[in-house]
N, C-alpha and C positions, 0 to 999 in steps of 0.2 A: 406585699412588697418586701423583697429581701432586705434584711437589716444586718448591719455590721457595726461593731463598736470598736473604737480605738482603745489600745492597751499598750502599756510599756512592759518590757520583760520583768522589771523589778516589781510590778504588781503581782506577778505570777510566781516567779522563782522564790522558793523558800516559804510559800504559803500553800500547803497541800489542798486547801479548799477553794483556791481562787478559780481554777479552771471550771469546776462544776458550778460555782456561783455565777460565773459569767454565762455559761451555757443556760442556766436557769432563767436568764432574762428573756429568753425567747429569740435571741439573735441566731443566725445561721453561720455567721462569719466573724472573725476577729481581724482587725487591721493592726498588726503588731509592729512596733518600731524596730527597725534594723539599723537605721542611721538617723541620728537625732541631734538637735542643737542643745546648747546648755539650758538647764532648767532647774528649778527647785519645785518639787512635786510632793503632794500629800499621798500617803498610802494608808487610808484610815482604817483598814481592816487587816493589815499585814501583822503576823504574829511577832515579827522581829524589829520592825521600825515603823515610824510614822512620817518621817520626812526623808526624801532622797534628794541629794544635791548632785546633779550632773554638772561638773565644773566647767566643761567645755564640750563643744560639738564633737561627736565621736561615732564610730561604728560599734555595733553591739554584737560583734562576731569576730572571729579571727580572719584577717585579710589574707589574700593569696600573693603569689609572686609578681603579679602585674605591676606592683608599686615599687619593686626593687630599683634603687638608683634614681628615683624620680624626686624632684624638689618638692612638688605638691603631692601629698598623699594623705589618706585619712588618718585620724588620730584614734588610737585605741581608747576604750573606756577605762576609767579607773575602777575603784572598788564599788562604784554604784552599779556596774554591770560587767563583772569579770568573766573571762573565758568566752565561751559561746553562749552568752546570755540569751540571745535571740533563739538559738537552736533548742536550748533547754525549755524555754517558755513555749515555743512552737510545738514541741513534742507533747507537753502536758495539755495544751489546748486541743490538739488533734485527738488525743486519747479521750477527751471529753466530748468528742463528736463535732467539733467546730472546724470549719474551713479557715485556714490561715493565709492571709495576704500580707505582704511586707508594706511597711510605711517608711518611706525614704525621703528625708529632708535634704535638699541639695544646696541651692545658692543662698545659704544662711549659715554663717560659720564665723563667729567672732575670733576664735583662736587662729584660724587661717589668716584673717586680716591683721591680727596683732603680730604674728610671726612673719608674715609676708605682706607688708603694707602696700606694696605696689599692685597687689591683686584687687584692691578694694575700689568701690565706687568713690569718685571724688566729685563733690558738688561744685557749683559755680563760684563758691567762696574759697575753694581750696580745701575744705574740710573732708577728711576721709571717713567713710562708714565701714569700720572694720567688720561689722556683721554682714556686710553685703558684698560678696565677690562680684566684680564686673564680668558679666557673662559675654562680653565682646572679646576678651583677651584670649588668645589661642591656647595658652597653657592652662588657663582656668577652665575653658571649654573642654579640653581633653580630660582634665581631672574630673569634671562633673559628669561627662559621658561615661567614663569608666566606673566612677562611683555608682552611677545609676544602675549599670549592668550588674556589678558585683553585689550591691546591697539589695537589689530587687530580687535576684534569682537565688534565693537561699533554699537549702534542702527543706522539703516539706511544704514550701509555699506554692499556692495555686494561682497567685496573681500579685500585683503590686499597685500601690498608689504613690505617685511621685509628687511631692510637695515642693514648692519654691523652685520650680523649673522655669525660671524666667527672671525678669528684673526685680531686684529688691531696692527699696528706697529708705526714706526716713522712718517709715512705720516699723518700729522695733521697740518693744518694751524692755529697755536696758535696766540694769540694776539701779534701783532708786531713780527711776526715770522722771525727768523734770522737763519735758519738751512740750507739754500741753498748754502752755500759757498763752500762745497765739493760735487762733483758729485759722489754719491755712486752707482747709477744705481740699476739694479735688484738684483744682487748678494749682494751688500753691504746693501741694504734695507732689504733683507731676514735675513742677519746676525744680523742686528740691531733690527730686530723684534723677534729674539729668546728670549724666556722668561726663567728666572732663578729664579722664585719664588719657594717656597718649593715644591709645587705640581708638577711643571714642572721638577724640579730636580729629583724627584722620577720617573717621566715619562721617562726621558732620561735613568735613571738607568734600567728601565724595558726593554729598547731597547739595553742594554749592554754598555751604555756609562757612564763614570764617569763625573758627572756634573762639578766639578772643572776643570778637564782636558779639557772638552768641552769649558767652558768659556774662559780658557786661549788660546785655539786654535782659538776661534772666535776673541779674541782681537789681536792675532798674524796675523790672516788672514786679519783683517781690517787695520792694520797699514800701508801697502802700499797705501791704498786708502786715508787715512788721509794725506799722503805725496804727493798726486796728481797723483798716478798711474791711468791709465785708467781702468775702470771697465769692466770685462768680462760679456757679456750679457747672460741672460737666465740661465737655470739650470746648464749648463756646467760651468758657471762662479762660481757658488756656489761650485760645485764639485772640481774645480781647487783650490779654496781658502781654502776649508775645508777638502778635501779628499772625494772620492766618497762614501765610506762605512759610514763614519761619517755623511755626508750630508744626505744620505738615511735614517739613523736612526732617525735624527732629524725630517725629513719630515714624517716618519711613525708615530711618536708620535703626531705631529701637525695635520696631515691629519685625523687621527682617532678621535682626540679630536673634531675637527670641524664637522666632519660627524655626530658623535653621538649627538652633540648639535643641529645641524640642524634637525635631525630626531625627537629629543625630542620636539623642538619648534614647528615644523610643526604639529606633532601629537597633541600637546596641543591646537593649534589653531583649528584643525579639530574637536577635542572633544568639543570645546566651540561654534563652528560655526553652523549655519543652513546648510541644504543641499544646494549644489550648490555654496557654498562660495569659491571663488578663492584665492589660496595662491601662490604668486610669491616671489622669492628671488632676490635681487640685487646681481649679481654674475659675476665672472671672470672665464673663463674656465681653468686657470692655478692654480693648487691647492696651490702652495706656495705663491701666491700673497696675500697681506693683505690690509685691509682698508675698506672703505664704500662698495666696491664691492668685498667681500672676495673670494679667490679662492675656486672652487668646482670641483669635478669630474663630467663632464656633464652627463654621463650615470647614475650616482648615484642620482644626484639632481633631474633629470627629472623622476626618479622612486619614489621620495619622495614628491616633490611639483608639482603644476600644471604648472610651467614654471619659466622663469627667465626674469629679466630686465638687459640688457647688455650694459655697457658703450660703446659709439661709438664716443667719442670726438676725438680719434686718428684714426678714420676710422672704418668701419663696420666689420673688420676682425675677431673680437672676437665672432661674431655670428656663424661662420662656425662650430666650434666643437659642439655646441648645435644642430644645424640643422642636422649635420651628424648622430645624434642618430636615426633619422627616426621616431620620435614621432609625428605623425600627430595631436595628440590631445593636444600637449603641446603648451603653449604660449611662444614665443620667441620675446620679446619686445626690439626693438632698442631704446636706450636712447640718444636723441640728445639735445645738448645745443642750446637754441634759444635766449640767452641773449648776444648780440654782445659785450657789455662792459665787459662780463665775459668770453670771448673767444668762445662764441657760433657763429653759422653761420645760422641765420634765412633765409638769402637770398638764400642759397643752399639747403633748406630743401626738396624741391620736388625732386631734383636730389639725395640727400643723402637717402631719403626714398625709392626711386626706386632701388638704389643699394642695400640697406639693404634687400628689398624684394627678390631680386635676390639671396642673400646669405642665405635666409631662414627665415627672420623676418616675423612674423605674425601680429605684432602690433608695434606701436611706442609710446615713451614717450617723452614729451617736457619739458625741464627744462629751464624756470619756468615762468608761466603766471603772477605771482605776481611781479617778479623782472624785467621783461622785459619792455623796453620803448614802447611808442605808435608805433614808427616806427618798432620795432621788431615784435610787435603783428600784425601789418598790413601785414608784410611779411609772417608770419605764416598763417594768414587768407587766403591770396592769394594762398599759397602752398596747404593748405588743401582743398580749393575750387576747385583746379585743379586735385584732386585725381581721 
């Protein structure tokens, strides 16, 4: 099974041994960040630094003229990734014999929400989520589609992986995050992700819902959860809290909004890319799920993109709905954490990969060669050597 590892440009640039070290793991490909959100990251082997602080979401390459005069445009990186950081790292990785694909984070941008608050998701209480651009807004959609095309199709890249191409919600580990005191579960998280910006309010209206009444119903439905009531899991829980017909109407608006954005973004990447350029989406097979791996309809997304990258931190079960589509030409990549200190399990990688293959995975992704300890990397190297 083909394996790729995620890497940041700052893991490679300035470290003359990094590319060869990554190649020695036994991976064939590197998924290299070209547009990424704010983060604080370890670089445990870099000769010049140990911590990199990316202060805001940014592109890691010089942008072109398509953004001239536009209100919404990508932010350049600061000193954590100056110049064409992506291009420099991509060249070093290519020289080491690795195939480079871009890693593009889209609808997750706290600085965009801080500087343009009207672009953000607004929950039923009126709270804005600055990290979560509302993907229903026309200007935001145009920004995301153009960012996808530009950040995906970088010189030297053979493909792309588009992350956060869909709805984002409450799930975001903010600085000194303190939102875990109440267990909202699937149903509560869905209700907290419902957006009530002006565009979404109109969207609910087109589904026969009054937006003010819906917001009140959401607040009423959430009240028992704030008081500590157990959450009902899965979609049945949303229907129980909100009512089946109302829940279905909200989902119809949100599903269509996400599908059309995904179609537009993938189409824009295809139009900009050379023949044979591979386009994958980070995805969850449950359409109402939100976040970095937004929910998609498996049949639809495999008719649009070349495949998916599927989170397997909780086990490989999410692979099955994609594999059941019977698309032998589609990539179904199982994404495994291999950083023990971040909850990954590099020691069970061989077993996990074998199980994923049984459930239909065709490739694997490893998160994350730059963040992992030497011990983690040695376990990865051993697992891949035994394939």
